[in-house]
Backbone as ProteinMPNN parsed JSONL, in Angstrom:
{"seq_chain_A": "MLVVLSDYYYKYDNSPFYIWAALLDHRFNYKKLKKDYASDPDLLTYLEEQKQALHTYFGG", "coords_chain_A": {"N_chain_A": [[0.819, -1.2, 0.0], [1.935, 1.235, 0.785], [3.831, 1.663, -1.214], [2.208, 2.081, -3.424], [0.923, 4.484, -2.717], [3.176, 6.115, -2.582], [4.018, 6.089, -5.276], [1.776, 7.318, -6.405], [1.831, 9.924, -5.249], [4.293, 10.777, -6.211], [3.806, 10.919, -8.977], [1.78, 12.823, -8.916], [3.157, 15.073, -7.93], [4.863, 15.54, -10.061], [3.312, 16.241, -12.198], [2.266, 18.663, -14.546], [-0.286, 19.639, -14.61], [-1.588, 20.435, -12.272], [-0.429, 22.85, -11.36], [-1.015, 24.289, -13.63], [-3.798, 24.326, -13.52], [-4.105, 25.934, -11.279], [-3.035, 28.305, -12.29], [-4.964, 28.944, -14.165], [-7.271, 29.211, -12.694], [-9.461, 31.584, -11.436], [-9.337, 32.33, -8.767], [-6.775, 31.787, -7.953], [-4.796, 33.261, -9.444], [-2.134, 34.108, -11.788], [-0.727, 36.451, -10.964], [-1.179, 36.502, -8.186], [-0.022, 34.052, -7.41], [2.612, 34.562, -8.185], [3.279, 36.634, -6.443], [3.064, 35.269, -3.995], [5.133, 33.443, -4.332], [7.384, 34.978, -4.424], [9.435, 35.124, -2.503], [10.844, 32.812, -2.799], [13.128, 31.733, -4.936], [13.314, 29.349, -6.455], [10.676, 28.367, -6.621], [9.525, 30.519, -7.933], [10.864, 30.451, -10.394], [9.944, 27.942, -11.261], [7.2, 28.529, -11.516], [7.265, 30.401, -13.623], [8.318, 28.793, -15.674], [6.263, 26.906, -15.917], [4.149, 28.511, -16.65], [4.96, 29.245, -19.218], [5.029, 26.678, -20.357], [2.328, 25.979, -20.238], [1.277, 27.866, -21.983], [2.547, 27.04, -24.359], [1.528, 24.417, -24.573], [-1.181, 24.844, -25.143], [-0.971, 25.977, -27.578], [-0.385, 28.689, -27.946]], "CA_chain_A": [[0.0, 0.0, 0.0], [2.817, 2.395, 0.873], [4.446, 1.856, -2.529], [1.17, 2.645, -4.291], [0.787, 5.892, -2.348], [4.407, 6.792, -2.981], [3.936, 6.271, -6.727], [0.721, 8.295, -6.664], [2.299, 11.263, -4.904], [5.371, 11.118, -7.139], [3.171, 11.341, -10.225], [1.057, 14.058, -8.603], [4.139, 16.151, -7.824], [5.525, 15.765, -11.338], [2.347, 16.602, -13.226], [2.102, 20.107, -14.694], [-1.69, 20.028, -14.666], [-2.041, 21.057, -11.029], [-0.03, 24.259, -11.389], [-1.772, 24.902, -14.713], [-5.146, 24.586, -13.005], [-4.0, 27.099, -10.402], [-2.836, 29.482, -13.135], [-6.207, 29.243, -14.874], [-8.344, 29.457, -11.728], [-9.525, 33.01, -11.111], [-9.024, 32.536, -7.347], [-5.329, 31.612, -7.779], [-4.226, 33.668, -10.721], [-0.678, 34.228, -11.928], [-0.188, 37.543, -10.138], [-1.207, 36.086, -6.781], [0.999, 33.024, -7.232], [3.922, 35.206, -8.291], [3.486, 37.352, -5.177], [3.298, 34.255, -2.96], [6.392, 32.749, -4.599], [8.451, 35.975, -4.553], [10.54, 34.892, -1.566], [11.503, 31.539, -3.116], [13.527, 31.781, -6.35], [13.028, 28.082, -7.143], [9.244, 28.34, -6.935], [9.272, 31.552, -8.931], [11.343, 29.888, -11.662], [8.993, 26.886, -11.62], [5.976, 29.185, -11.967], [7.517, 30.968, -14.949], [8.45, 27.676, -16.616], [4.954, 26.291, -16.124], [3.344, 29.47, -17.412], [5.376, 29.077, -20.611], [4.602, 25.342, -20.793], [0.876, 26.067, -20.446], [1.107, 28.636, -23.218], [2.978, 26.161, -25.451], [0.611, 23.278, -24.644], [-2.424, 25.255, -25.775], [-0.683, 26.511, -28.904], [-0.395, 30.154, -27.969]], "C_chain_A": [[0.861, 1.261, 0.0], [3.469, 2.704, -0.472], [3.45, 2.5, -3.485], [0.993, 4.129, -3.989], [2.012, 6.696, -2.762], [4.41, 7.075, -4.48], [2.912, 7.336, -7.091], [1.226, 9.71, -6.403], [3.461, 11.705, -5.789], [4.783, 11.633, -8.454], [2.425, 12.657, -10.042], [2.021, 15.244, -8.586], [4.775, 16.496, -9.161], [4.576, 16.139, -12.472], [2.223, 18.12, -13.332], [0.652, 20.563, -14.56], [-2.189, 20.713, -13.4], [-1.649, 22.521, -10.967], [-0.768, 24.978, -12.508], [-3.186, 25.231, -14.262], [-5.137, 25.806, -12.098], [-3.818, 28.376, -11.219], [-4.124, 29.909, -13.827], [-7.37, 29.582, -13.95], [-8.336, 30.923, -11.312], [-9.205, 33.307, -9.644], [-7.528, 32.46, -7.076], [-4.608, 32.048, -9.046], [-2.713, 33.867, -10.652], [-0.092, 35.3, -11.009], [-0.143, 37.168, -8.661], [-0.149, 35.025, -6.503], [2.397, 33.634, -7.271], [4.257, 35.964, -7.007], [3.801, 36.368, -4.052], [4.671, 33.597, -3.108], [7.597, 33.692, -4.605], [9.655, 35.704, -3.657], [11.307, 33.595, -1.842], [11.864, 31.506, -4.602], [13.227, 30.498, -7.126], [11.558, 27.988, -7.534], [8.901, 29.369, -8.004], [9.719, 31.09, -10.319], [10.385, 28.815, -12.164], [7.7, 27.492, -12.165], [6.151, 29.736, -13.377], [7.632, 29.872, -16.012], [7.096, 27.053, -16.924], [4.007, 27.222, -16.866], [3.667, 29.336, -18.897], [4.926, 27.725, -21.159], [3.102, 25.314, -21.071], [0.582, 26.782, -21.755], [1.451, 27.771, -24.433], [1.99, 25.016, -25.666], [-0.675, 23.64, -25.388], [-2.197, 26.027, -27.075], [-0.687, 28.01, -29.016], [0.869, 30.684, -28.42]], "O_chain_A": [[0.558, 2.232, -0.694], [3.641, 3.87, -0.829], [3.819, 3.373, -4.27], [0.921, 4.943, -4.909], [1.892, 7.826, -3.236], [4.763, 8.174, -4.906], [3.148, 8.158, -7.976], [1.065, 10.594, -7.244], [3.593, 12.893, -6.083], [5.216, 12.661, -8.976], [2.444, 13.51, -10.929], [1.733, 16.293, -9.162], [5.186, 17.638, -9.37], [5.021, 16.332, -13.603], [2.087, 18.797, -12.313], [0.394, 21.758, -14.412], [-3.133, 21.502, -13.463], [-2.457, 23.357, -10.561], [-1.114, 26.15, -12.363], [-3.712, 26.296, -14.586], [-6.058, 26.621, -12.141], [-4.384, 29.415, -10.879], [-4.349, 31.098, -14.049], [-8.352, 30.181, -14.388], [-7.305, 31.44, -10.882], [-8.837, 34.436, -9.316], [-7.053, 33.006, -6.081], [-3.881, 31.257, -9.648], [-2.108, 33.799, -9.582], [0.924, 35.073, -10.354], [0.823, 37.483, -7.966], [0.543, 35.084, -5.486], [3.263, 33.263, -6.479], [5.397, 35.932, -6.544], [4.703, 36.607, -3.249], [5.297, 33.236, -2.112], [8.727, 33.235, -4.777], [10.783, 36.029, -4.027], [12.309, 33.316, -1.184], [10.993, 31.275, -5.44], [12.921, 30.55, -8.317], [11.232, 27.577, -8.648], [8.076, 29.109, -8.879], [9.019, 31.318, -11.305], [10.051, 28.779, -13.348], [7.167, 27.016, -13.167], [5.28, 29.555, -14.229], [7.104, 30.011, -17.115], [6.817, 26.71, -18.073], [3.156, 26.765, -17.629], [2.766, 29.316, -19.736], [4.488, 27.638, -22.306], [2.661, 24.691, -22.037], [-0.264, 26.347, -22.537], [0.721, 27.775, -25.425], [1.655, 24.684, -26.803], [-1.195, 22.841, -26.167], [-3.115, 26.651, -27.606], [-0.968, 28.55, -30.086], [1.034, 31.901, -28.5]]}, "name": "protein", "num_of_chains": 1, "seq": "MLVVLSDYYYKYDNSPFYIWAALLDHRFNYKKLKKDYASDPDLLTYLEEQKQALHTYFGG"}
């Protein structure tokens, strides 16, 4: 059971769809996420990369 949960959470953490959903959700928009991530350069970089990936995925 522990291995199954570990695999699930690994896949969950590595999926771009969760951050994309947050970027598209009006309650958690890009500006709010960017403000929240401002103190962590790694998260800010991740946010920027995922914003670009979302744009690329939908052909923009």
